[in-house]
N, C-alpha and C positions, 0 to 999 in steps of 0.2 A: 313726573315721578321718576326717580332713578330706578334702573333695573334692579339694583340690589335691594332697594326698599320694596319694590313690587314682589320680589322673591320672599322677603321676610313676611310680607302680608299673606302670601300664598302658603308659607310654612304654618302660620297660625290657622289658616283655613283648613289645611290638611290635618292639623291636630284636632280641630273640631270634628271633622269627619271620622277620625280615629275614635273619638269619644262616642260618636253615634254607633260605630261598629261594636264597641265594647258594651254599650247599652243593649244592643240587640242580642249579643251573646249571653248577657245576663238574663234578658227576658226569656230566651229559649231555655236557659237553665231553670228559670222559675217555673215554667210549664212542666218541665221534667221532674222538678222537686217542689211541687205546689205546697207541700207542708212547710217548706222553708221560705214561703213567699214574703213574709215580713222582713226577714234578714236580707234577702236578695233585693227587695225594694229599697232597702237602706243603701245597699251597694250602688244601685242605679241612681239614687238621690245624690250620693257622693260624686258620681260621674257627672251628673248635671251641674253640681257646684264647680267641678273642675272645668266644665265647659264655660261657665260664667267667667272664671278667671282668665281663660284663654281669650274669650271674646272681648273682655275689657282691655287686655293687652293689645289685641288687634285694633280696637277702637282708638286707643291712645296713640299707637304708632301711625294709624291712618290720619289722624288729626295733625300729627307732627309733620308728615311727609307730603300730604296732598293739599295745596293751598286753594284749589278751585272748589268752592262749596258745593256746586251741583254734582261734580264728579265724585267728591268725597261722600256725599249722601248716597249716590248710586252704588258705590262700592260697599259702603256701610250696610245698605239694605241687603246686598247680595250675601254677605256673611251673616247678617242678622237672621235671615230666613233659615239658614242652616242651624243656627243656635236655637231657633224656635222649634225645629224638629227634635232637638235634644230635649227641650223642655217638655214636649208633648209625649215623648217616649217615657220620661219620668212620670208624667201624669197618668199614662196608661198603666204603669206598674202600680201606682197608688190606687188606681181604679180597681185593679184586681184585688188588692188588699182591702180597700174600702168596702167592697161588696162581699167580703169574706168568701172569696172563691175557693172552693175545696175540690171541685171536680173540673177537669180540663176537657173541653169538648174538642172534636176534630176541627170544628170551625175556628176555635181559638188558636189551635196550633197552626192551621193554614194561614190565618191572619198574621200572626207573628212571623211566620216564615216569609210571607209576602213583604213585610217590612224589612226583614233582613236582606231579601233580594233587592229591594229598592235602594237600600243603603249601598250595596255593592255597585249598583248602577250610578248612584250619586258619586261614589269614589271614582269610577271610570270617567264620568262626565267632567269632574273637576280636574282630573289629570289632563284631559284633552284641552280644557280651557286654559290651563297653566301653560301649555306648550303650543297654543293655537297660532297658526298662521294661515294665510289664504290657501296654501297647498293642501291642508288637511280639513278644509271646510266641509267636504262631503262626509268625512268621518264624524265630524261634530254633528252635522244634521242627522246622520244615521243614529248617533247616540241619543239625541234629543227625541227622535221618533220612537226609538225602542223604550225610552223612559216613559213616554206618553202612552204607548201600547200597554206597558206594564200597569200603569194606573187604570186604564180602561178595563183590563182583565180583573183587577181587584174590585172595581166598582160592580162588575157583573157578579163576582163572588159574594160581595156584600149583599146585593139584592137577593141572591139565593139563600144566604144565611138568614136574613130578616124574614123572607117568605117562609122558610122552614120553621122559624120561631112561632109565627102566627098562623100557620096552616095545619099544625099538628098539636095534639094535646101536650102542654107543658105546664109545670108548676109556675104560678105567677111570679114568684121570686126569681126563678131561673130565667124567665123571660126578661125581667127588668135587669138582672145581672148581665146576661149575655148581650143584650142590646146596648147597655152602657159600654161594654168592652168593644163591641164591633163599631160603635159610633166613635170611640176614642181612636181606633185604628184608622177609620175613615178620615178623621181630622188630620192624622199624621200624613196620610197620602195627599191631602189637600195642601199641606205645608210643603211636601216634597215637590208638588206641581209648581208652586210659586218659586221655589228654589231653581227648578229647571228653567222656568221663564226668565229668571235673572241671568242664567247662563246664556240664554239666547239673546237677551238684550246686550250682554257683554260682546257677543259675536258681532252683532250689528254695529255696535260702537267701533269695534276694531276695523270692520269693513269700511266704515265711513272715515277712517283715518284718525280716530280719537285715541290718544295714548292713555291706556288705563291698565 
């Protein structure tokens, strides 16, 4: 793969992460203006559609410039998992609307803030991947470890939120609503974890001399 083609692929990847960031901004706005949840969910759905267009352009270019099928699939999956995060944030916004959420709990705010923080780490990680060489390997490993620690912290918070739902008296509808939202956030973190694993595989491939 030529260097200029590789950079064009990374440009598309960066655009996808920018969409992720915009979705998070809109989600935070939704929680601040929950009465406008339907309109803001539509904005997020439009961003998800923009992400689809970017991902399809990435896929077309990748097929054009990378003849090796195994490497092509590996790079495809790396970007595909970022696009899945975009889809899941859209699904989270629809879950908030679907369950007619009118009251925003502190747990919901903390969960969405955690997603926003994770997107920032994803952006940082991808920037390191883009400029990776053996000399900054320790920086890359540190970024991966920080990403993993962030996920662990959220899982602990998730357990506390679920425990709070079922250990205190709550309306049954509120329990169903909140659990659906917390589970949707957890799914997003699982998708981020897969994306981080892809970055680590990329590092190992580069260390083994594979041009990608």
